C-alpha positions as CSV (number, residue, x, y, z in Angstrom):
1,M,-8.5,-0.7,16.7
2,S,-11.3,0.4,14.3
3,A,-10.4,2.8,11.5
4,R,-11.6,6.4,11.7
5,P,-14.3,7.2,9.1
6,R,-12.7,8.9,6.1
7,N,-15.0,12.0,6.3
8,E,-14.3,12.6,9.9
9,P,-11.5,15.2,10.7
10,A,-8.5,14.1,12.7
11,P,-9.1,14.8,16.4
12,W,-6.2,17.2,16.5
13,T,-7.2,19.2,13.4
14,T,-9.5,21.7,15.2
15,S,-7.1,22.3,18.0
16,I,-4.2,23.0,15.7
17,R,-6.3,25.4,13.7
18,S,-7.4,27.1,16.8
19,L,-3.9,27.6,17.9
20,A,-2.9,28.9,14.5
21,M,-5.8,31.4,14.1
22,K,-5.7,34.5,16.3
23,V,-9.0,36.4,16.9
24,A,-9.5,39.8,18.5
25,V,-12.8,41.3,19.5
26,Y,-12.6,45.1,19.8
27,T,-14.7,48.2,20.2
28,I,-14.9,51.8,21.5
29,A,-16.6,52.7,24.8
30,L,-17.9,55.7,26.7
31,N,-19.7,55.2,30.0
32,E,-20.7,51.6,29.2
33,A,-20.5,50.2,32.8
34,A,-24.0,48.7,32.4
35,H,-22.8,46.5,29.5
36,A,-19.1,45.9,30.3
37,E,-19.2,42.5,31.9
38,R,-21.8,41.1,29.5
39,W,-19.6,42.2,26.5
40,A,-16.4,40.9,28.0
41,N,-17.9,37.5,29.0
42,S,-19.4,36.9,25.6
43,A,-16.0,37.4,24.0
44,T,-13.9,35.2,26.3
45,D,-13.2,32.7,23.5
46,A,-11.2,35.4,21.6
47,D,-7.4,35.6,21.9
48,Y,-7.6,39.3,22.5
49,R,-10.4,41.6,23.9
50,I,-9.5,45.2,23.2
51,V,-11.5,48.3,24.2
52,V,-10.6,51.9,23.5
53,D,-12.2,54.1,26.1
54,T,-12.9,57.7,24.9
55,G,-13.4,59.4,28.2
56,S,-15.7,57.4,30.5
57,T,-16.6,59.1,33.8
58,D,-18.2,55.9,35.3
59,D,-16.4,52.6,36.2
60,T,-16.4,51.2,32.6
61,V,-12.6,50.9,32.6
62,E,-12.4,49.3,36.0
63,R,-15.1,46.7,35.1
64,L,-13.4,45.8,31.8
65,T,-10.0,45.6,33.3
66,K,-11.3,43.3,36.1
67,A,-12.8,41.1,33.4
68,G,-9.4,40.7,31.7
69,V,-10.0,43.1,28.8
70,T,-7.1,45.3,27.5
71,V,-8.3,48.9,27.7
72,H,-6.6,51.9,26.1
73,R,-7.6,55.5,27.0
74,I,-7.7,57.9,24.1
75,A,-9.2,61.3,23.1
76,I,-10.7,62.2,19.8
77,R,-11.2,65.9,19.1
78,P,-13.3,66.8,17.2
79,W,-15.4,63.7,17.8
80,R,-15.9,61.3,14.9
81,F,-16.9,57.6,15.2
82,D,-14.8,56.5,12.3
83,D,-11.6,58.1,13.8
84,A,-12.3,56.4,17.1
85,R,-12.9,53.0,15.6
86,N,-9.9,53.3,13.3
87,A,-7.8,54.2,16.4
88,A,-9.1,51.0,18.1
89,M,-8.3,48.9,15.1
90,A,-4.7,50.3,15.0
91,L,-4.2,49.0,18.6
92,I,-5.0,45.4,17.6
93,P,-1.8,43.3,17.7
94,A,-0.2,42.6,14.4
95,N,-0.3,38.8,14.8
96,V,-4.2,38.8,14.8
97,D,-5.8,37.1,11.8
98,I,-9.5,37.9,12.3
99,C,-11.0,41.0,14.0
100,C,-14.5,41.2,15.4
101,S,-16.0,44.7,15.8
102,M,-18.7,44.5,18.4
103,D,-20.4,47.5,20.1
104,M,-20.6,47.5,23.9
105,D,-24.4,47.0,23.9
106,R,-24.0,43.8,21.9
107,F,-22.9,40.3,22.9
108,L,-22.1,37.1,21.1
109,E,-24.1,34.0,21.7
110,P,-22.0,31.0,23.0
111,G,-20.3,28.8,20.5
112,W,-19.3,31.5,18.0
113,R,-15.6,30.7,17.9
114,P,-15.7,27.1,16.4
115,K,-18.4,28.4,13.9
116,L,-16.1,31.2,12.9
117,E,-13.1,28.9,12.4
118,A,-15.2,26.5,10.3
119,A,-16.6,29.3,8.0
120,W,-13.4,31.3,7.5
121,T,-11.2,30.2,4.6
122,A,-7.7,31.3,3.5
123,D,-9.0,33.8,1.0
124,T,-11.7,35.3,3.2
125,T,-11.4,39.0,4.0
126,A,-14.7,39.5,5.8
127,L,-17.6,37.4,7.2
128,Y,-21.2,38.3,7.8
129,C,-22.8,37.0,11.0
130,R,-26.4,37.6,12.1
131,T,-27.2,40.5,14.3
132,V,-30.5,40.3,16.2
133,Y,-32.3,42.9,18.4
134,R,-33.9,41.9,21.7
135,S,-35.8,43.8,24.3
136,K,-33.8,42.2,27.1
137,P,-30.6,40.2,27.2
138,D,-32.4,37.1,28.6
139,D,-35.5,37.4,26.3
140,P,-35.1,34.9,23.4
141,T,-37.7,36.8,21.3
142,I,-36.1,38.3,18.3
143,L,-37.5,41.8,17.4
144,R,-35.6,42.0,14.1
145,G,-32.4,40.8,12.6
146,W,-30.2,40.9,9.5
147,P,-26.7,39.9,8.3
148,T,-23.9,42.3,9.3
149,K,-20.2,42.4,8.4
150,N,-18.7,42.3,11.9
151,F,-15.7,39.9,11.2
152,H,-12.9,41.1,9.0
153,S,-9.2,40.4,8.4
154,R,-6.6,42.3,10.4
155,W,-5.3,44.2,7.4
156,G,-7.0,46.1,4.5
157,Y,-10.0,47.6,6.3
158,R,-10.9,50.9,7.8
159,F,-14.0,52.7,9.0
160,K,-15.5,55.6,7.0
161,R,-18.1,58.3,7.9
162,P,-18.2,60.4,11.1
163,V,-21.4,58.6,12.1
164,H,-23.2,55.4,10.9
165,E,-19.7,54.4,10.1
166,A,-19.2,51.8,7.5
167,L,-16.4,49.2,7.3
168,V,-14.8,49.5,3.9
169,F,-12.1,47.4,2.2
170,A,-9.0,49.2,0.9
171,G,-7.3,46.2,-0.7
172,D,-7.4,44.7,-4.2
173,E,-10.3,42.2,-3.9
174,E,-12.7,41.8,-1.1
175,V,-13.9,38.2,-0.5
176,T,-16.9,38.0,1.8
177,R,-18.6,34.9,3.2
178,E,-21.6,34.4,5.5
179,C,-22.2,32.4,8.6
180,L,-25.6,33.2,10.1
181,D,-25.2,30.6,12.7
182,I,-22.9,33.1,14.5
183,V,-25.4,35.3,16.3
184,M,-24.6,38.8,17.8
185,C,-27.3,40.2,20.0
186,E,-28.1,43.8,20.7
187,V,-30.2,45.3,23.4
188,Q,-30.4,49.0,22.3
189,D,-29.5,51.6,24.9
190,R,-31.4,54.6,23.7
191,G,-30.3,56.6,26.7
192,K,-26.7,57.0,25.4
193,E,-25.6,60.6,25.4
194,T,-23.7,60.0,22.1
195,R,-27.0,59.7,20.3
196,R,-27.4,63.5,20.7
197,Q,-24.4,64.0,18.4
198,Y,-25.9,62.0,15.6
199,L,-27.7,64.7,13.7
200,P,-24.7,67.2,13.4
201,L,-22.4,64.3,12.5
202,M,-24.8,63.1,9.8
203,E,-24.9,66.6,8.4
204,L,-21.1,66.5,8.3
205,A,-21.2,63.1,6.6
206,H,-23.6,64.3,4.0
207,K,-21.5,67.4,3.4
208,E,-18.4,65.2,2.9
209,E,-20.1,62.7,0.7
210,P,-23.2,64.3,-0.9
211,E,-23.6,61.3,-3.3
212,D,-23.6,58.8,-0.5
213,A,-27.2,57.5,-0.8
214,Q,-27.2,55.7,2.5
215,I,-26.3,58.8,4.6
216,C,-28.7,60.9,2.5
217,F,-31.5,58.5,3.5
218,W,-30.5,58.4,7.2
219,L,-30.2,62.2,7.4
220,G,-33.6,62.6,5.8
221,R,-35.0,60.2,8.3
222,E,-33.3,62.1,11.2
223,Y,-34.9,65.4,9.9
224,M,-38.3,63.6,9.9
225,W,-37.8,62.5,13.5
226,A,-36.8,66.1,14.4
227,D,-40.0,67.4,12.7
228,R,-38.0,69.3,10.2
229,R,-40.4,68.3,7.4
230,D,-39.2,70.5,4.6
231,E,-35.6,69.4,5.0
232,A,-36.6,65.8,5.4
233,G,-38.7,65.9,2.2
234,A,-35.9,67.5,0.2
235,L,-33.3,65.0,1.3
236,L,-35.5,62.0,0.9
237,Q,-36.4,63.0,-2.7
238,R,-32.8,63.6,-3.4
239,Y,-32.0,60.1,-2.1
240,L,-34.6,58.6,-4.5
241,S,-32.8,60.4,-7.4
242,L,-29.3,59.1,-6.6
243,P,-28.1,56.4,-9.0
244,T,-26.8,54.3,-6.0
245,A,-30.3,54.3,-4.3
246,T,-31.3,50.9,-5.8
247,W,-32.4,48.9,-2.9
248,G,-36.2,48.5,-3.2
249,E,-36.9,48.1,0.5
250,E,-35.1,51.2,1.5
251,R,-36.6,53.2,-1.4
252,S,-40.0,52.2,-0.3
253,E,-39.2,53.2,3.3
254,A,-38.1,56.7,2.0
255,M,-41.5,56.9,0.3
256,R,-43.3,56.0,3.5
257,Y,-41.4,58.8,5.2
258,L,-42.3,61.2,2.4
259,A,-46.0,60.3,3.0
260,R,-45.5,61.5,6.6
261,V,-43.7,64.8,5.9
262,Q,-45.8,65.7,2.8
263,P,-49.4,64.9,4.0
264,D,-50.9,66.5,0.9
265,K,-49.2,63.9,-1.2
266,K,-49.7,61.0,1.2
267,M,-51.7,58.6,-1.0
268,S,-49.4,59.3,-4.0
269,W,-46.3,58.4,-2.0
270,L,-47.9,55.3,-0.4
271,D,-49.0,54.1,-3.7
272,K,-45.4,54.5,-5.1
273,A,-44.1,52.6,-2.0
274,R,-46.5,49.8,-2.6
275,I,-45.3,49.5,-6.2
276,E,-41.7,49.6,-5.2
277,A,-41.9,46.9,-2.6
278,P,-45.3,45.1,-2.5
279,H,-43.9,42.4,-0.3
280,R,-43.5,44.6,2.7
281,R,-46.4,44.5,5.2
282,E,-45.4,47.9,6.6
283,I,-46.6,49.7,3.4
284,W,-50.0,47.9,3.5
285,L,-50.6,48.9,7.1
286,D,-49.8,52.5,6.2
287,L,-52.3,52.4,3.3
288,A,-54.9,50.7,5.6
289,E,-54.6,53.5,8.2
290,E,-55.0,56.2,5.6
291,L,-58.0,54.4,3.9
292,H,-59.6,53.9,7.3
293,G,-59.3,57.6,7.9
294,Q,-61.0,58.2,4.6
295,S,-63.8,55.7,5.3
296,D,-62.9,54.0,2.0
297,W,-64.1,50.6,3.1
298,L,-63.7,48.6,-0.1
299,N,-60.1,49.7,-0.6
300,L,-59.5,49.2,3.2
301,F,-60.6,45.6,2.8
302,W,-58.3,45.3,-0.3
303,A,-55.2,46.8,1.5
304,C,-55.7,44.6,4.6
305,A,-56.2,41.5,2.6
306,N,-52.9,42.1,0.8
307,G,-51.0,43.0,3.9
308,I,-52.2,40.0,5.8
309,E,-51.0,37.8,3.0
310,K,-47.4,39.0,3.7
311,T,-46.4,36.5,6.3
312,R,-42.6,36.8,6.1
313,R,-40.4,39.7,7.4
314,T,-37.7,41.0,5.1
315,N,-35.1,40.6,7.9
316,S,-33.6,44.0,7.1
317,Y,-33.0,46.8,9.6
318,L,-36.1,48.5,8.2
319,D,-38.5,45.9,9.6
320,D,-41.2,47.5,11.8
321,S,-42.4,45.2,14.6
322,Q,-45.6,47.3,14.9
323,C,-47.0,46.0,11.6
324,W,-46.9,42.4,13.0
325,G,-49.2,43.2,15.8
326,F,-53.0,43.3,16.0
327,R,-53.7,46.5,14.0
328,L,-53.8,45.2,10.4
329,F,-56.2,42.4,11.4
330,D,-58.3,45.0,13.4
331,L,-58.6,47.3,10.4
332,G,-59.2,44.3,8.1
333,A,-62.1,43.1,10.3
334,I,-63.6,46.6,10.3
335,G,-63.3,46.8,6.5
336,A,-64.8,43.4,6.0
337,W,-67.8,44.3,8.2
338,H,-68.4,47.4,6.1
339,V,-68.4,45.5,2.8
340,N,-70.5,42.6,4.4
341,V,-67.8,39.9,4.3
342,M,-68.7,38.6,7.7
343,D,-66.6,35.4,7.7
344,K,-63.5,37.5,7.2
345,A,-64.6,40.1,9.8
346,A,-64.9,37.3,12.4
347,D,-61.7,35.5,11.4
348,W,-59.6,38.7,11.4
349,G,-61.3,40.0,14.5
350,Q,-60.4,36.7,16.2
351,K,-56.8,37.1,15.1
352,A,-56.6,40.6,16.4
353,V,-57.8,39.5,19.8
354,E,-55.3,36.7,19.9
355,L,-52.5,39.3,19.3
356,D,-53.8,41.7,21.9
357,P,-56.0,39.7,24.3
358,G,-56.3,42.5,26.8
359,N,-57.9,44.9,24.4
360,Q,-61.6,45.2,25.3
361,R,-62.5,47.1,22.1
362,L,-61.3,44.2,20.0
363,R,-63.2,41.7,22.1
364,S,-66.4,43.8,21.8
365,N,-65.9,44.1,18.0
366,L,-65.4,40.4,17.7
367,D,-68.5,39.5,19.7
368,Y,-70.5,41.9,17.4
369,F,-69.0,40.4,14.2
370,I,-69.8,36.8,15.3
371,R,-73.3,37.7,16.3
372,L,-73.9,39.6,13.1
373,R,-72.5,36.8,11.0
374,G,-74.9,34.4,12.7
375,E,-77.9,36.6,12.1
376,R,-77.1,37.0,8.5
377,R,-76.6,33.3,8.0
378,A,-79.9,32.6,9.6
379,G,-81.7,35.4,7.7
C-alpha cells in the first residue's frame, strides 16, 4: 500500500470537523413566500435553519415548515429591525458554533459549507463572505458586490440600529477573517412593504446616535430620494464634518448627492468629489453630464477621457451600474468631435454602439464621425 502524501489531510479529518462544528442559518421574515423555498434550499447544508416570522399573512410559514425550517412566530412592537434580529439570534440553540445571518431575498451558492469550515479558525469571531446582487436568481451577471460580515460566532454579537442594522461585537477582541469564495446572492425585492418604514426608522436611528456617520449619510440620501432637498443638504454636510466619516468613496458619494440637491453649487461639489475619489467612474460621468449641458467641449473631452480610463469597479455598495454603460463613451465621442479629435470620436462612438446596439442615435453619430474622420484625413 502506497503512503499518503504528507501534505494531504487524513480522509476522516473533514468529516470529524464537520461533525464537531455546528452551523445555523437564521433570519427574520414577513410575507416572504416568493423567496422561502429558495432561501431554505440554499441553506440545507446547515445544521439548523431558523426563521423568526414577524406576522406574515401569506403562506411563508407553511412553505418554510414544509422545507424543514424551524419557524418561530413573534411580535415586535414598536417595530425595530435590530430587536427582531436579536430575538431571532436568541432562539439559536446554544450548541451552535457559527451563525449565518441571511435575509430571505438572499441565497447561498452551493459549496459554501466546506469553504466555511476551511476558513474558520479557533480564534475567529466573524467571517466576511462576498455578497453579490443579480437581476434574476438564474442570471450569472453580477450587478455589484462587496464583502459582508454574515458569519459570526454564536456568542458575543448583537444587532444595533432600528434600521440598516449593524452586527456589532460585544466581547473583548473581535477577530475577523475573509472568505470571498463563499458567495451570497441577492435579488432585491423592492416591492416589500417594510421599505416604507425605512425613513421614520432612520430618523429614529439618527436621533439615538447623532454621531453615527453611516446613518447620517443614509438618512441624507433618503431625504434626497424623497426630494426633501434642504434636509438632505444639511445632513450630508453634517456627515462630511463628522470625525468618523473617513471613507473616501462614501464621502465622494455624499458630494455627488450634494451636487444634486444644491444645483447652484453643483460644479463645486463635483470637483470636490473628483478630488476625494478620482478613481470612481461615477464622478467623471456626473462631471461629463454637467459639462455637456454647459457646452464646455474641451473639459467634456477631458472628463470623459479620465472616466473611460477607470476600468475597475470599487466593489462597494456605492457602485452605480449606469456609469458602466454607453453614456460616458457617447459623451466622450461628442466632446472629441467638437475639439476635432476624430480618431477618439470614432473609437468611443464605436464603443457606445457596442454597449447599446439598438440605439439608432448612437449608430447615426458613429456613421457621421467615421465619415468626417475620412474626409479630414483625405483633405
